[in-house]
C-alpha positions as CSV (number, residue, x, y, z in Angstrom):
1,X,-46.9,183.7,60.7
2,X,-45.7,186.1,58.0
3,X,-46.7,189.7,58.3
4,X,-47.4,190.7,54.7
5,X,-47.6,194.4,55.7
6,X,-44.2,194.1,57.4
7,X,-45.7,195.7,60.6
8,X,-45.1,193.4,63.6
9,X,-47.8,195.2,65.6
10,X,-50.5,194.6,63.0
11,X,-53.0,191.9,63.9
12,X,-55.3,192.3,60.9
13,X,-56.0,188.7,59.7
14,X,-55.9,189.8,56.1
15,X,-52.3,190.9,56.6
16,X,-51.1,187.6,58.2
17,X,-50.3,184.4,56.3
18,X,-49.4,181.1,58.0
19,X,-46.0,179.9,56.5
20,X,-43.2,177.7,57.6
21,X,-40.2,179.2,59.4
22,X,-37.9,178.6,56.5
23,X,-40.3,180.4,54.1
24,X,-40.7,183.3,56.5
25,X,-36.9,183.7,56.7
26,X,-36.7,183.5,52.8
27,X,-39.3,186.3,52.6
28,X,-37.4,188.5,55.1
29,X,-35.9,191.9,54.5
30,X,-32.5,191.1,56.1
31,X,-29.5,192.1,53.9
32,X,-28.5,188.4,53.5
33,X,-32.0,187.5,52.3
34,X,-32.2,190.4,49.9
35,X,-28.8,189.3,48.5
36,X,-30.1,185.7,48.0
37,X,-33.2,186.9,46.2
38,X,-31.5,189.5,44.0
39,X,-28.1,187.8,43.5
40,X,-26.3,191.0,44.5
41,X,-24.5,192.2,47.6
42,X,-25.5,195.3,49.5
43,X,-23.1,197.4,47.3
44,X,-24.6,196.0,44.1
45,X,-21.8,193.5,43.1
46,X,-22.9,190.3,41.5
47,X,-22.9,187.2,43.7
48,X,-23.4,184.8,40.9
49,X,-21.0,181.9,41.2
50,X,-20.0,182.7,44.8
51,X,-19.9,179.6,46.9
52,X,-20.9,179.6,50.6
53,X,-18.3,179.0,53.3
54,X,-18.5,176.2,55.9
55,X,-21.1,178.3,57.9
56,X,-23.3,178.7,54.9
57,X,-22.5,182.4,54.4
58,X,-21.6,183.9,51.1
59,X,-19.1,186.7,51.0
60,X,-18.8,189.1,48.1
61,X,-15.2,188.7,46.7
62,X,-15.2,192.3,45.3
63,X,-16.2,193.8,48.7
64,X,-13.5,191.7,50.4
65,X,-10.8,193.0,48.0
66,X,-12.0,196.6,48.6
67,X,-11.8,196.1,52.4
68,X,-8.3,194.6,52.1
69,X,-7.1,197.6,50.1
70,X,-8.5,200.0,52.6
71,X,-6.7,198.4,55.6
72,X,-3.4,199.9,56.7
73,X,-0.5,197.5,56.7
74,X,1.0,196.5,60.1
75,X,4.2,198.1,61.3
76,X,7.2,195.7,61.2
77,X,8.4,197.0,64.6
78,X,5.2,196.8,66.7
79,X,2.4,195.5,64.5
80,X,0.3,198.7,64.8
81,X,-1.5,200.1,61.7
82,X,0.7,202.5,59.8
83,X,0.8,204.7,56.7
84,X,1.4,202.6,53.5
85,X,4.0,205.2,52.3
86,X,6.1,205.0,55.5
87,X,8.5,202.3,56.6
88,X,7.3,202.3,60.3
89,X,4.5,203.6,62.5
90,X,4.7,207.0,64.3
91,X,5.4,205.4,67.7
92,X,8.4,203.4,66.3
93,X,9.6,206.5,64.5
94,X,9.4,208.5,67.8
95,X,11.3,205.8,69.7
96,X,14.0,205.8,67.1
97,X,14.4,209.6,66.4
98,X,13.5,211.4,69.6
99,X,16.0,210.4,72.3
100,X,15.1,213.0,74.9
101,X,12.1,215.0,76.3
102,X,11.7,218.7,75.9
103,X,13.6,219.3,79.1
104,X,16.5,217.2,77.9
105,X,16.0,214.1,80.0
106,X,17.0,211.0,78.1
107,X,14.3,208.6,77.0
108,X,15.8,205.5,78.5
109,X,13.6,202.4,79.3
110,X,13.6,203.2,83.0
111,X,12.8,206.9,82.4
112,X,9.9,206.6,79.9
113,X,6.3,205.3,80.2
114,X,3.6,204.9,77.6
115,X,-0.1,205.9,77.9
116,X,-2.9,203.8,76.6
117,X,-3.2,206.1,73.6
118,X,0.4,205.4,72.6
119,X,2.0,208.6,73.9
120,X,5.1,208.5,75.9
121,X,6.1,210.7,78.8
122,X,9.3,211.4,80.8
123,X,9.2,210.1,84.4
124,X,11.7,212.7,85.6
125,X,9.5,215.5,84.3
126,X,6.4,213.8,85.8
127,X,8.0,213.6,89.2
128,X,9.1,217.2,89.1
129,X,5.6,218.3,88.2
130,X,4.2,216.2,91.0
131,X,6.6,217.8,93.5
132,X,5.6,221.3,92.4
133,X,1.9,220.4,92.7
134,X,2.3,219.0,96.2
135,X,4.3,222.2,97.3
136,X,1.5,224.4,96.0
137,X,-1.1,222.4,97.8
138,X,0.9,222.4,101.0
139,X,1.1,226.3,100.8
140,X,-2.6,226.6,100.1
141,X,-3.6,224.3,103.0
């Protein structure tokens, strides 16, 4: 059944038309069906001459180019997205440039840990902070 009024809750027989499933899909308002009917993608680029892929989907070549230009290139050191103007990402730059924490403890592999957000912290400073916190809690108890 095709709802001519495009209201699924409508049961008025004048608004319903019996059609095949394929015809109902062709009449749909999905972005892909609109592109098939108009010959244009959602952004208005022409889809004339665009061939469908193995799944039967047509991709707008102009939109694909625009998406590729908007992507940040991967960092050669770690593969994370980076600024196109720089030679490495911020995390790789920090690893290379900053060799010690604010307190002067060296950032060696056994003294540094990384958070899920990509920030690093000094284990020596973290341990000192935990000792101070435990001492304060012991006094308060």
